DRENLOSE-697147 format. One line per field, with one value per residue (C-alpha): residue number from 0; y, z, x. Coordinates in nm, 4 decimals. Layout:
BEGIN
num = (NUM; ...)
y = (Y; ...)
z = (Z; ...)
x = (X; ...)
This chain:
BEGIN
num = (0; 1; 2; 3; 4; 5; 6; 7; 8; 9; 10; 11; 12; 13; 14; 15; 16; 17; 18; 19; 20; 21; 22; 23; 24; 25; 26; 27; 28; 29; 30; 31; 32; 33; 34; 35; 36; 37; 38; 39; 40; 41; 42; 43; 44; 45; 46; 47; 48; 49; 50; 51; 52; 53; 54; 55; 56; 57; 58; 59; 60; 61; 62; 63; 64; 65; 66; 67; 68; 69; 70; 71; 72; 73; 74; 75; 76; 77; 78; 79; 80; 81; 82; 83; 84; 85)
y = (9.2992; 9.4068; 9.5944; 9.7843; 10.1222; 10.0742; 9.6990; 9.6765; 9.9907; 9.8615; 9.5220; 9.6829; 9.8941; 9.5867; 9.4083; 9.6973; 9.8848; 9.7519; 9.8643; 9.5592; 9.2286; 9.0351; 8.6871; 8.7839; 9.0677; 9.1161; 8.7519; 8.6947; 9.0133; 8.8936; 8.5577; 8.7326; 8.9503; 8.6334; 8.4974; 8.8241; 8.8140; 8.5637; 8.8522; 9.0348; 9.3818; 9.3365; 9.1800; 9.4846; 9.7224; 9.5399; 9.5011; 9.8773; 9.9460; 10.0135; 10.0264; 9.6821; 9.5401; 9.6804; 9.5260; 9.1897; 9.1863; 9.2759; 9.0023; 8.7449; 8.8101; 8.8983; 8.7932; 8.5728; 8.3973; 8.1417; 8.1913; 8.5557; 8.4585; 8.2011; 8.4224; 8.7181; 8.4958; 8.3672; 8.7112; 8.8416; 8.5439; 8.6026; 8.9743; 8.9502; 8.6177; 8.6558; 8.4709; 8.1624; 8.1806; 7.8784)
z = (6.8720; 6.5637; 6.4139; 6.7359; 6.7368; 7.0862; 7.0608; 6.9339; 7.1126; 7.4437; 7.3893; 7.3065; 7.6190; 7.8328; 7.6727; 7.6960; 8.0185; 8.3202; 8.5637; 8.4682; 8.6438; 8.4252; 8.4121; 8.4607; 8.2101; 8.0082; 7.9161; 7.8132; 7.6062; 7.4289; 7.3590; 7.2014; 6.9952; 6.8767; 6.7567; 6.5836; 6.3826; 6.1563; 6.0308; 5.7663; 5.8542; 6.2208; 6.1378; 5.9291; 6.2021; 6.4766; 6.2583; 6.2311; 6.6026; 6.7128; 7.0825; 7.0630; 6.8693; 7.1256; 7.4113; 7.2343; 7.1726; 7.5346; 7.6625; 7.4244; 7.5318; 7.8989; 8.0617; 8.3693; 8.2692; 7.9855; 7.8981; 7.8159; 7.6193; 7.4144; 7.3302; 7.2474; 7.0199; 6.8517; 6.7869; 6.6588; 6.4265; 6.2919; 6.2405; 6.0843; 5.8948; 5.5207; 5.3128; 5.1407; 4.7637; 4.5740)
x = (1.4849; 1.6752; 1.3796; 1.3110; 1.4864; 1.6292; 1.6929; 2.0482; 2.1744; 2.0371; 2.1939; 2.5287; 2.5065; 2.4419; 2.7370; 2.9805; 2.9177; 3.1026; 2.8340; 2.6283; 2.6889; 2.9301; 2.7870; 2.4247; 2.3949; 2.7111; 2.7702; 2.4088; 2.4135; 2.7260; 2.5615; 2.2640; 2.4980; 2.6724; 2.3400; 2.2585; 2.5819; 2.4071; 2.1904; 2.3946; 2.2649; 2.3533; 2.6883; 2.7823; 2.6709; 2.8609; 3.1688; 3.2043; 3.1603; 3.5186; 3.4253; 3.2690; 3.5623; 3.8054; 3.6057; 3.5890; 3.9644; 4.0254; 3.7927; 3.9363; 4.2931; 4.2751; 3.9488; 3.9782; 3.6574; 3.6881; 3.3207; 3.3921; 3.7033; 3.5104; 3.2145; 3.4406; 3.6527; 3.3385; 3.1943; 3.5273; 3.5552; 3.2044; 3.2691; 3.6134; 3.6163; 3.6492; 3.3893; 3.5193; 3.5290; 3.4069)
């Protein structure tokens, strides 16, 4: 998915566009994005996507669905957490 040229952009589109059914498309896309944040290259790319970050903040703070709030919080945490120094 990550190596395919259209993979990540398509997944972002499914996660961000409101025309897609929320719990059937958008939520699953966000869950996949959460998993992909464990790949450094993807994490860096997602962390610089201001549109995605805005959507995640909006979902985390004002979504009526706790599943959306939880996954948005999780992705934001993964993208913005500072590495621990040892």
